N, C-alpha and C positions, 0 to 999 in steps of 0.2 A: 504494499499499498505506499503509496506517495505521501511524503511526509507532509503535513500542513504548514510547515515553514520554507518549503520551495516556493520561490517568488512565482505567483501567475499573473498578478498582476502590479505593473509597474509605474507608479505615480510619480510627477515632478513635486519639488519642493516639499520632499520626506525625509527622514531619517531612517536607516537601517541598520541592523544588527546582522552582519554576513560572517559565516561560519563554513568551514570545509575541513574535511578529516580524511587520512591517507586510505586508500583502499585497503580492507582489512586491518584497519589502524595501524597500517605501518608507517615507520617513518618518513616524512615528506623532507625533512631536513636532517643532513647526516653530518654537515660540518658548518663551520663560520662561513665560507663561501657561499653555500647554499642559502642563508639566511642573507646574504648581504645580494646576492643575486634575485632574490625574490623582491626584497625591498627596493631593488634598484627598477624593478618593472613598474613600480609605481612613480618614480621618478620618471621614468619614460612618458608616462602618460600626462602626469601631473604638473610637471615643473612649468614654469611662465613662458619660457619658450620651446617649442615643437621639437621633437628628438627626431632624427634619420637614420635608418640602417646604412651598413657599408655601401650600398648602391643609391643611397641618395633618396630612397623612398620614405617619406615622411609617414611615422607611427599615426595611430589615432591620437590626437590632441584633445584633451578633455578637462582641460583647464576652464575653469568656468562654467563646466557643466556637472560636476559632481567634485564632492571635497572628502578627502580621508582625515578624518577627525582624530581616531585613535585605534591603534593595533598591537596584538599580541600575537606573537609567533611561538607556539610550541612543539615540541620535538614531531608529533603525530597530526597537529590540527593547527588553525589559526583563527583568530577572533579579529573583525574589524567593525568600527563604527563610520560608516558614511553616510553623506547628507547628499541627495540626488536633487539637481537643479533641474536639469532637463530628462525628460521622459527617456528610458531605455539607456541612459547613460552607465548606469551601473551595468546592465548586460554587457555594453560594449568594452567597460573596464574590467569585469572579472573574465570575459570572455579572452580578452588580450592578456593578461597577467596570466591565466590558468594554463593557456593553451602555450605560451611561450614558455612557462616553467617547467609543465611537463616534459617539452622538446628538449629543454636542457638538462633536467635531470635523467631521464631515460640515455640520455647520450653518455651524458659523465659515468651512468653507473652501468652502463650496456644494458639496458632493461629495455621493455616492451609493453604495451600494453597500458591500462588506465593507472594514473598516479593516484587521483582523489576518488572516494568512495562513492560518490553521485556528484551531481551538480550541485554548485554551493547552495547554501540554505541562507535566507533572509528573512528575517522577522522585520516588518515594519513597526516603527516606535509610535504607538499609539496615543501615549499620556506622557505628561510632564514627568511623572513619578519616574516611568520607564527611562526618559532620557536622561533623569538626574542620576540615576543609578548605572546606566550602561557602561560608562568609562570604568567605574569603581569596579565592577564586576570583570572588566576584560583586564584592566591591570593588575588584580588580584589572582588571574590564573596560575602563576608561577609559584611553588611554593616560597623562593626566595624571591618575592617579589621587588623589594626595595634595592636590591642589587642585579636585577636580571637584564641581559643585554638586548634582548630583542622585543622590546615594548616601547610603546610610546611615552611610558610613565616620565622619565627625567624631561621630557618637554613639557609636561605639565607641572614641573617641579621648578623650573627656571631657566633649564637648557635652553639655547634657541634653538627651534626647530628647523629642520630642513624645509626648503621653500613648496617640496611636494606635499608636506604634512602640515594642515591646516585645524589646529585645535581649539581656535577660537571661541567657535560658537557654544562649547563646552567650557572653557577656561573664564569666559567673560560671566557664567553664572555665579561665579566665586570672587570674592574680594580682593583674595590674594592667594600666590602658589601655597602659603602657610596654611590656608584653609583649605585648599584642595587636598594637602597632605591629611591634615585634621579628618577631614571626610572620608579618605581611604583608610585611614586608622582606625577609624570608629566602628570596630566589630559586631557591636551590639546593634546599631542601626544597618550596619551591612546585612546581619543576618535577617533582620525584621524586611527589610527592603527584597530580599532575595525570595523569602515566602510569598511577598504580592507579586513579583514579577515572574518568577521561574517559568510558569506557564506560555510566557510571550517569548522565552529566549530561544533563539536559531539554535537549532542542535540538541535541543533538549527534548 
């Protein structure tokens, strides 16, 4: 039975929690290079200037059509928070990233077949409560979340983000980086929030 969280309707001016897992729960990142390559694919599509391949063919340039607000890459899955401005921009972005990354991964490790379990799953954020808490849920995925290398958390706590990451729609909900850090560390509030929004989470 198809997941209820697989995107069937894509609408403009909407937030989405996007999730995908490795086929058979296998690793989709095996070393540091894999994580960097995956993130560089977002740079390819979301930077201010359009990027081109070695043959000067321009990749889909989606800056202004969709924003990556938040991410966390785990060994066998990833979480993203996206804000879609133009209809179907999310589909174009995810198709470009997942197809290119699968091709890279299979070539590097001499594999074939599907890298990801299914098409990505996406849950539209339908309430202010969900939006307020989803970045915290994403950033708390790693056990060692304070020092984890492959999440956007440092950019929420004061480090200047790369141009292809646009966290402002979330960070502007807090008066300071210290307030956001307090929010992440408030585990009692976090547990209560998860009980409220868990049915809406992509991948659950």
